[in-house]
N, C-alpha and C positions, 0 to 999 in steps of 0.2 A: 406257723403263728408269725414268726418274723416277717413274712411276705405280706400278710393281711394286716399286720401292725403297720408296716411301711407303706402299704396302698392308702390306708386312712389317713395317715399322717399326710401324704402327698395331697389326698383328697381335700384335706383340711386346709392345707396350704394354697390350693386353686380357689377355693371359695373365700379365704381371707384376702387373695388378691383381687377377686372379682367385687368386693365390697367395698364400695366408693361412697358410704354413707355413715354420717354420725350425727346424734343429738348432742348439741351443745347449750349448756345455760351460760348467759352471763348477766352479771349483776354491778350496778354503779350506784354511787351515793350522789344523789342530786344535788348536795351542796357543793361538791367539786365541780359541777356544770351549771352553776347559777346563770341566770339570764338566757338560758337554752329553752326554746319552745318544746312542747310535747313531741314533735314529728322529729325535731333535731335530737333528742334523748333517745328516741326509738332507734334512729338511724346509727347513734354512736353505740348503743347496744347490739345491733345485728352486725355492724362492722368488726366489734370486739369479739363476737362470737365466731364470726367467720375465720378471723385471725388464730383463734384457738383451734379451730377446726382444721387448719389446713396440716398442723404437724400430724394427726390422724390419716388425713385423707391422702395427703401426699409422702408423709414419712420422710426417710433420710433423703429423698430425691430433693427436697428443698431445704431442708434444715442442714444438711452437708454442704450446701454452696455459699461459702462465704469468701468474698474477695474485696478488695480495696482499689478502686479506680478514680482517679481525679480528685481523692481526698473524699471520696463518698462510699459509703459501705453498699456494694453491689447487691448483698443478701436481702438489703431492705427494699431494693426495688424489685427484686425478683419475688419476695413475699407479697409486696402490693398488687403485683400482676396476678399471682395466685389466688389472692383475696378476691380479686375481681371476677374470677372464674367459677368460685363456690356458688353455687346455687342453692334455693331454699325449697324443700318440698312442702307444700301447703302454706299456711299463713303462721307467722311468728305468733307466740304466744308471750303477752306481756302480762305483770303482775307485780304487787308490792312484795320486797322481799322480807326475811326475817328480822333484818335490823332496821332500825329507825331511820326513815329518809331514804331507804334503797328501793331501787326498782330493779326488776329482773325480765329475762327474756329466754325463751327457749326456742331454739329452732331446729329444724332436722336439715342439716346441711350435707350436700352431695356434690361429687363431681362426676364426670364421664370419663370414658375410656380414652376420649379424644383429648381432653384436658390433661391426663396422667402422661399420654405420650409426648407432650410439649417439652416435659422435663426429663425424657429418656432419650439417648442417643439415636438419631435416625441416620441410617447409611444411604449414602447416594451414590450411584456408579455411573460411570461414563463408559459404557461398553466398548466403542471403539473410538476413542477420541484421537484426531489427527491435527498436527500442527505444521503449517507450511507457511513459512515468511521468508521469502528470497533476501531480504535486508539483513537477516540474522545471520551470523557467522557460523560455519558448521560446528565449531567447538562450543558454541553457545547455545545451540538449537535444544538440546535436552532440559536446560535450565529454563529457557524461556517457554518451552512446552509445558513444564511441570507449573510455573507460575500461571499461564494460560489454564490450565486445569483447574486449578485452586479457584479461579474466578469464575468458571464455567460450572462448577459444582454448585456454588452459592447462587449463581443466575438461575440454574435449573430449579432451585427451590424457591427463589424470592426474585424475579426479573428486574425489579427495580434497583438491584445492587450490581448492575452489569458495568458500573464505572468504579467498583470499589478497589481499593490499593492493595497491592500483595500483602504488606504487612497487617492491614486490617483484616484480609481474606484469612490468613493464617491464624488469627486470633480465634476466628469462628470455626475453623475446620479442626477435627480431631481424628487421630490415626489415618493420615494420609498415606495410601500407598500405589506404587505403580507395578503392572505386570503384563506379560505378553507384548512386550514393547518390541518395535522393528522400525527400520528406517528404509524407506523406498528411494533408491538411488534415482529412478526413472522421473518421480515426481517431486522429489526433495521434502517428502511429508514425513514426519515421525509420528507413529502412531502408537496407541497403548491402551490398556484399560486402567481406569483411575477409581480408586474407591476412597470415599473421604466421609468422615461421620460428623453430624453437628448436632447441637439442641436447638430444638425450634424455639425455645423460648430465649435463647441468647440472640437469635437472628431477628426475632421480633423486637428485642429491647435495644437491638443495635442502633446507635445514632452515628452518621458519618462524622468523622473528626474534622473540624475545621479549626482554623487558627484565629481565635476571637480578636487577637491583637491587629489582624490585618484591617486596615481601613482603606477606603477609597480615597485617593488623594488628587486634588485638582489643582494646577500649578496656574496661577494668576501672575503675570509679569508685567507689570506697569512700565518701567524703563529698563529694558534688556541689559544696557551696557554699565549703566551706573549704579543701578539698585539690584539687590538681590530678590529671588522671586518669594511670594507669599503663598503659604500653602494652607488651603482649606481642607478640613478634614470632615468628610460626611459621614456619619454613622447610620447604620440601618438595624432597626430592631428586629429581632428573630427569636419567637418563643413557639415551642410545640409541646404537644401532650396527648397522651391516650387515655381514654376513659372507658372502662368496661362494666357492664351491667347484664344480667341474665335471670331466666327463671327454668321452669320445667319445660316451656314451649318455644322460647325465643332467647336469642344471644345477641347482645348488642355491643358494638365498638364504636367510639365516636373518635376521630382523630383530627386534630388541627394544628395548624401553622400559621404564625403571624410573619408576614413579610411586609415591612414597610407599613403603609396603611391598608393593607388588604388582609383577610384571615382567609385561608383555604381549608374548607371543611369537609370530610367525608364521614358520613354515617352509615355504617355497615350492621345489618341485621339478619342473622341466620335463623332460619326456620327449621328447629330440631324436632319438631312434634309430628305432622303429618301434611300431605298435600292439601291445602285449603286455598281460600282467597285472603287477602290481607294486605296490610300497607304499613308505610312508614311516615310518620309526620315529624315536622319541626316547625315550632312558631317562635315568633320573635316579639316578645312585650314591649320592646323599645320602638320597633319599626311598624309605621302604618300602611306603607306601600313597599313595593319592590325596586324602588330606585336605587338602593344600595346594594342590590343583588347583581353583580358583574355577570355571574354566568351560574347556572343551575342545571343540573343533569341527572338521570337515573339510568337504572338498568334497560337494557334493549326491550325488554318484555314488560317493562312497567309503564304506566301512564302518570305523568307528572303534571300536578296543578298548582296553581298559586292563587290564593285567596287573599286579596287586600282587605282593609278595613272596612266595614259596613256590607260585606258579601254574606250571603246566606249559609249557616251553618248549623249541623243538628248539636243540641246540647244533651248530653246523655242524663245528666240529672234533673233537669227540667222537663225532658221527653218532649222537647218542641224546637221547633226552628227559633234560631236566634240571629242576631246580626253581628259579625265579628268585629271584635275590638281591637286586633293588630293582626300583622301579617302572620300567614300560615302557608307551608310549603308542604306538598302531600305526594307521596307515590305510592302507586296502588297495583296489585296484580291479581287478575280473577283466576288466577291458577299459579298459586305459590309452592312450587315443589319442596319437598322435604330435603333438609341438608342444602338448599341453595340460598344464595344471599340476595337480599334486596337492599339498594342503598340510594342515596342521595348526594350528589357532591355539589358543592357550591363555593363561589368566592364571594365574599363580601365586603363591601368598602367600609371600613372603620374609621375614616378621617374624622378628628374631632369628638372620637369616642374615647373614653378610657376604660370600656369594658363592653363586651356584647353576651347577652343573655340569650340562650337556648332553651326551648321545652321540647326534649325529645320523647317520644313513644311508638310504640308499633303494636299491631293487633292482628289475631288470626281469627276468621269469622267461620264458624261452623254451623250454618242455618240459623238460629237465634241466640247461639252461644258466642260468647267472645273470649279470647284469651290474651290479656293484655300484658305489656311489658312497657313499664314496671307494672305490678298488679295492684300497688297501693302507694299511697305518699301525697305529695304536693299536687294540686290539679290544675288543669290550664282552662281556658277560656270556653271549653267544650264539656268541661267536668270529668275530662280523663286524667288519671294519674300519669304524671311525666317524670322525667330524670332532667333535672333542671342543671344545666352546666354553665358557668359563668368564665367566658374567656376575658381575662385581663392583660392589658398592655403591660 
């Protein structure tokens, strides 16, 4: 009897673990959000419901992670990222609440196993890592090899971290260990098996530590002998952010970084549904032509098109061809594989602009059916729902 009871308890735990779905109701008072449009109120309701859902969907994986870094509560940043990964099954339901002036929303929120794994330790292994540097003294080889292995583990997970410092690498790697180490006197190589664990979300949230007080200085010397040098300080603005949005079919991420008068933009959309044709679009309501687009590229398998003002485009609401009102950049794949990413990367000149507005969207096409990301919301010049992103300097 005890055996069967234990079996059913274990089975119940397995099903509980595999359930990544919950229904959440969120309500707000319209009087507390005066001046907001109907769309903005709906967005507030959905975001609030998603925040409430992460406690059930992620549990202690997120709620237990609280830290303070540079005067900022890290757990808030973690939760913000987690909210971005929460998807909505079907369409949200909006209705009037029981209290006067109250509006509510019901959503069926869910996450995938892949989302959950980002907040669980991931073990990385260097099976036969060898360090060989003739400039390093024999007594220092073990320490230098260990430092190199730290960086190698992170680079294996995320190649862009190849120049990370040792102290920063140690912050991201947990439970580091070395085994089966040996020194080859013939080659001067120190080899071993290295194992380190990391939290994927920490690596994704990681931002290189830079000294904000360091400024480029140019010395202008008028009279070298009699007068002191004049120092001109040149400041360079640098701002970056990541925006996440997703649904049952597509997962989107937009990354941007402002460097001086240019903004580097990466739009990454994952197909999580099935093998279909589809594309990614970004339009710029402020731009009429591509003169400010310094560089634009897409995946190797994608076809990239740029449509300037007055080009012919299809409007899905009017069901007819129209003339474009502003710049559109579109990537398209005739065979977009499941779990593959389609992207648009570009550099835009924002000189004399205080902000840049992006209208981002994606679509999967199955014969006459379309799966859109986002599925609802503000619409672009073609009548498709878009995720509007405002990049401020």
